[in-house]
C-alpha positions in Angstrom: -35.3 -0.4 0.7 -36.4 2.0 3.4 -34.2 2.7 6.5 -36.9 1.1 8.7 -37.0 -2.0 6.6 -33.2 -2.3 6.5 -33.1 -2.0 10.3 -35.7 -4.7 10.7 -33.9 -7.0 8.3 -30.6 -6.4 10.2 -32.3 -7.0 13.5 -33.9 -10.2 12.2 -30.5 -11.4 10.8 -28.8 -10.8 14.1 -31.6 -12.6 16.0 -31.3 -15.6 13.6 -27.5 -15.7 13.9 -27.3 -15.3 17.7 -30.2 -17.7 18.2 -28.6 -20.3 15.9 -25.3 -19.9 17.8 -27.1 -20.4 21.1 -28.9 -23.5 19.8 -25.6 -24.9 18.6 -24.1 -24.3 22.0 -27.1 -26.0 23.7 -26.7 -29.0 21.3 -23.1 -29.4 22.1 -23.9 -29.6 25.8 -26.9 -31.9 25.4 -26.1 -35.6 26.1 -29.3 -37.2 24.9 -29.2 -38.1 21.2 -32.7 -37.1 20.1 -32.7 -33.6 21.6 -29.1 -33.1 20.5 -29.9 -33.9 16.8 -33.0 -31.7 16.9 -31.0 -28.8 18.3 -28.3 -29.2 15.7 -30.9 -29.3 13.0 -32.7 -26.3 14.2 -29.4 -24.4 14.7 -28.5 -25.2 11.1 -31.8 -24.0 9.8 -31.5 -20.7 11.8 -27.9 -20.1 10.7 -28.9 -20.8 7.0 -31.8 -18.4 7.3 -29.4 -15.8 8.8 -27.1 -16.1 5.9 -29.9 -15.7 3.4 -31.5 -12.8 5.3 -28.3 -10.8 5.6 -27.0 -11.4 2.1 -30.2 -11.3 -0.1 -31.1 -7.6 0.1 -29.3 -5.2 -2.4 -27.7 -2.9 0.1 -24.3 -1.4 1.0 -23.5 -4.2 3.5 -20.1 -2.6 4.4 -21.9 0.5 5.7 -24.8 -1.4 7.4 -22.4 -3.9 8.9 -21.7 -1.4 11.7 -25.4 -1.5 12.8 -25.5 -5.3 12.3 -22.6 -5.8 14.7 -24.5 -3.6 17.3 -27.7 -5.7 16.9 -25.7 -8.9 17.1 -23.8 -7.8 20.3 -27.0 -6.7 22.1 -29.0 -9.8 21.1 -26.1 -12.2 21.9 -25.6 -10.6 25.4 -29.4 -10.8 26.0 -29.5 -14.5 25.0 -26.4 -15.2 27.1 -28.0 -13.5 30.1 -31.5 -15.0 29.7 -30.7 -18.3 28.2 -27.4 -19.3 29.8 -27.6 -17.2 33.0 -24.3 -15.4 32.2 -24.4 -11.8 33.2 -22.1 -9.5 31.2 -18.9 -8.5 33.1 -17.6 -4.9 33.2 -15.2 -5.5 30.3 -18.0 -6.8 28.2 -20.2 -3.8 29.0 -17.3 -1.4 28.3 -16.4 -3.1 25.1 -20.1 -3.3 24.2 -20.3 0.5 24.7 -17.5 0.9 22.2 -19.3 -1.5 19.8 -22.5 0.5 20.0 -20.6 3.8 19.7 -18.7 2.6 16.6 -21.9 1.2 15.0 -23.6 4.6 15.5 -20.6 6.5 14.0 -20.7 4.2 10.9 -24.5 4.4 10.5 -24.9 8.1 11.1 -21.9 9.3 9.1 -22.6 11.2 5.9 -20.9 9.4 3.0 
């Protein structure tokens, strides 16, 4: 698998996981039964797709996990900001900087 393909798959997996988590959160806060069931169902589908996407490829997941965590953090914070109107605080931004730095160290290190 090429590096570009692996990055795209990791990005997609992070998008599916963060999106599924966001839908689960929305479902838990929805009081109307129909929309709640639909959100739970869609969340389950996205989370199942995430699990398949991240585990199906034959890669060194331990090494790529560093980049996956970076993608997940950035996507989750974007969804939190756009979807739930929750701006990241200074500690989240500082911690996020550490997450991104650590992911880059893992990804760029020569094994």
